[in-house]
C-alpha angles and dihedrals in degrees: 000000000000121000109274099245115146112250123213110263093359130107100197113072093177140063109213111206107260125242093248101033115123093190132041113205116197118186118226104245088213092062095066132047118237094261091053091048093047100046108075110171122210113254119201121208127191117244112212098196116154095206128070105195130063117205132202137176097200116144088215094067128067094214137060100201131046138175118216113189090181140036112208124020133239092205084081099204108179093215096052111139091205093067095094091059088072091067090071087064092054091256130116126257090231128061092347092062091063099036104040107058121184112207129196106213092171094056099104090053093045091048094054091048089053092049092049093059114105088228093065113102113197115255141139113290119205114230099222128001093177127020126015114283089206101050115142097273088060089074089069104028099041093199092140091052089049092054088049092052088052094050090050094052089050093041091229117153123245138194110208126193129182144144094216127097087214085092088082091068088074097053092121093062094037092052093055089047092052091049087066096038092250104128144048119182124203125195116208111227118186100162141001091212117098091197088062099036092053096065094027100052102015100176100030122097117278117256094257092052090052091053092049089050087054089053094048091048092049094047089050090055096251115142105243136178141175129236113201092210140186099014108197111211111238093010114053103003094093089063095061096101090045093049090051093047093049091047094051091045089054092052107266113151096191141042145183139174138202131189116234120278124199111196120178119321090004085083092063096042091047099045091048092051092045096052091043099046105027106020096162092055099041100090093043094050095045093048091051091051090048089050093057097043098052095260095320132098090226139020107207096187118123108253092024102056094096098035133094124191138198135060096307096052090046089052092054090048092053092048091051094049094048094049093046091052092047093048095043095238129152092028095133113047100155116146120256119264122269101170091087091063116128137175115226128248121234094265094054090046088061087074087075 
């Protein structure tokens, strides 16, 4: 594990040894000055995958197919449940996850090939199921935009979730998808406080920018919702009513929430961040999480991974339901359209 020195623009200060790592390399702190140790640049690697869609049969997830333009995420949220997926690449779930990004530039072409197959049955694809499709590197690479253009050409529905206002760059494509009832966009909102968002989500859009993105999407006719997730007990949970009110005021028509989950190495990354950044809150937060997970920081069982139980979890659930009713959210939960789907002719395929 690397020395816990805060890095500029990064949440993680450690690199827990990965589950599959055969070698643990620890830098000698005396070999680098503080500026060299604090500045960790983003590295981008090319993913040569030959398949576009990831599939799952988990009872915890509302989708079976997802599209992931990137592995790793520059946003750097210390609570991110996707961090352990980086260990399969030989990287750490800590600082590596937010500084070593694996991109899939061929994904739009591979997606079109997948949708062309006779075996494909039109259904909503989650974009994405793992890391954020609008993390900062997307501004330059435009892989997510390319995938949206493919989905529009094929008229296949997509559910998009992000915490970056960069999504509004693609309003032109999203507006066309929305006109055919082919898209829903969800903005994740963890807090309305800039002073908390800055260290907790260092390279994600600030709370105000996300709400402005909700407003822009709603004004463009794109169905948009807000996910108050993850709620961190003893830290952000008290903001739930305010987040939902702000979302509704901005034009959101749907909302959800989820309590934080800390699988695998995320526990080490999150606890180190919490004790370093908010030492006076750390024990309270961790004890609340343990209370809702039966004395553990995470319940890995299928069907239980996204659940918390007990009086605290019940109270949060009641607050959410009451606010959703009062604000008139979640009234229209109809599935996205699939009857527009089409496979492309040879001439159209030449575009790829």
